[in-house]
C-alpha positions in Angstrom: 137.0 -71.4 45.3 137.0 -70.3 41.7 133.8 -72.4 41.1 132.1 -70.7 44.0 133.1 -67.2 42.7 131.9 -68.0 39.2 128.6 -69.4 40.5 128.0 -66.3 42.7 128.8 -64.0 39.7 126.5 -65.9 37.4 123.7 -65.9 40.0 124.1 -62.1 40.5 124.1 -61.5 36.8 120.9 -63.5 36.3 119.1 -61.8 39.1 120.0 -58.4 37.7 118.5 -59.3 34.4 115.4 -61.0 35.8 113.7 -57.7 36.5 113.5 -56.6 32.8 110.8 -58.0 30.6 112.0 -59.9 27.5 112.1 -57.6 24.4 112.2 -54.4 26.5 114.1 -51.7 24.6 112.4 -48.5 25.8 111.3 -47.0 29.1 107.6 -46.5 28.5 106.4 -42.9 28.2 106.3 -39.9 25.9 109.5 -38.2 24.8 110.2 -35.1 22.9 112.9 -34.8 20.3 114.1 -32.1 18.0 115.5 -31.9 14.5 116.2 -29.3 11.9 113.8 -28.6 8.9 114.1 -26.2 6.1 112.8 -23.3 8.2 114.2 -24.2 11.6 113.5 -26.5 14.5 111.0 -29.4 14.3 109.8 -30.9 17.6 108.1 -34.2 17.8 106.6 -36.3 20.6 107.1 -40.0 20.5 105.1 -42.3 22.7 106.5 -45.8 23.4 105.7 -48.8 25.4 108.6 -50.9 26.7 108.8 -52.7 23.4 107.3 -50.6 20.6 106.7 -47.2 19.2 103.0 -46.3 19.7 102.8 -42.9 18.1 104.8 -40.0 16.7 103.3 -36.5 16.6 104.8 -33.3 15.3 104.4 -30.8 18.1 105.8 -27.7 16.4 107.6 -26.5 13.3 108.0 -23.5 11.1 107.8 -25.3 7.8 105.8 -24.0 4.9 102.3 -25.5 5.2 101.9 -26.1 1.5 104.9 -28.4 1.4 105.0 -29.8 5.0 101.3 -30.6 5.6 101.1 -33.4 3.1 104.1 -35.3 4.5 103.8 -34.8 8.3 101.2 -37.6 8.7 102.8 -39.8 6.1 106.2 -39.7 7.8 105.0 -40.1 11.4 102.8 -43.0 10.3 105.7 -44.6 8.5 107.9 -44.4 11.6 105.2 -46.2 13.7 104.7 -48.8 11.0 108.4 -49.5 10.6 109.0 -49.4 14.4 112.0 -47.3 13.6 113.0 -43.8 12.5 115.1 -45.5 9.8 112.6 -45.1 6.9 112.6 -44.3 3.2 111.7 -40.7 2.5 109.4 -39.6 -0.2 110.3 -37.0 -2.8 108.3 -34.0 -1.5 109.4 -31.7 1.4 112.7 -33.5 1.9 114.1 -31.1 4.6 110.8 -31.4 6.6 111.0 -35.1 6.4 114.6 -35.3 7.4 113.8 -32.9 10.3 110.9 -35.1 11.5 113.1 -38.2 11.3 115.9 -36.5 13.1 113.5 -35.4 15.9 112.1 -38.9 16.2 115.6 -40.4 16.4 116.4 -37.9 19.2 113.3 -38.8 21.1 113.9 -42.5 20.7 117.4 -42.1 22.0 115.9 -40.6 25.2 113.5 -43.5 25.5 116.1 -46.3 24.9 117.2 -48.4 27.7 
């Protein structure tokens, strides 16, 4: 009887896992996340497939353009390249960078399976 129960449990567990593709860590789509920069909220959109980060885009912020403009693209590109929001920050506009990373992490949490 124990062998039958163990077999049925194993079969049920395997069938439940069969529907998910290998390496699937996200639900594909575009997700918004928010973080805090020097001058307030930063909102990003992160687009993911089921297994990778496809793009990160800053949707809105109130950061000072002279400081934030040079790092926005660099930080969003670094997140895509690293396939993670866990990246090294550069020395300029550190509050803006931290806010973008925080917003990307927020969006990726929403996308995670």
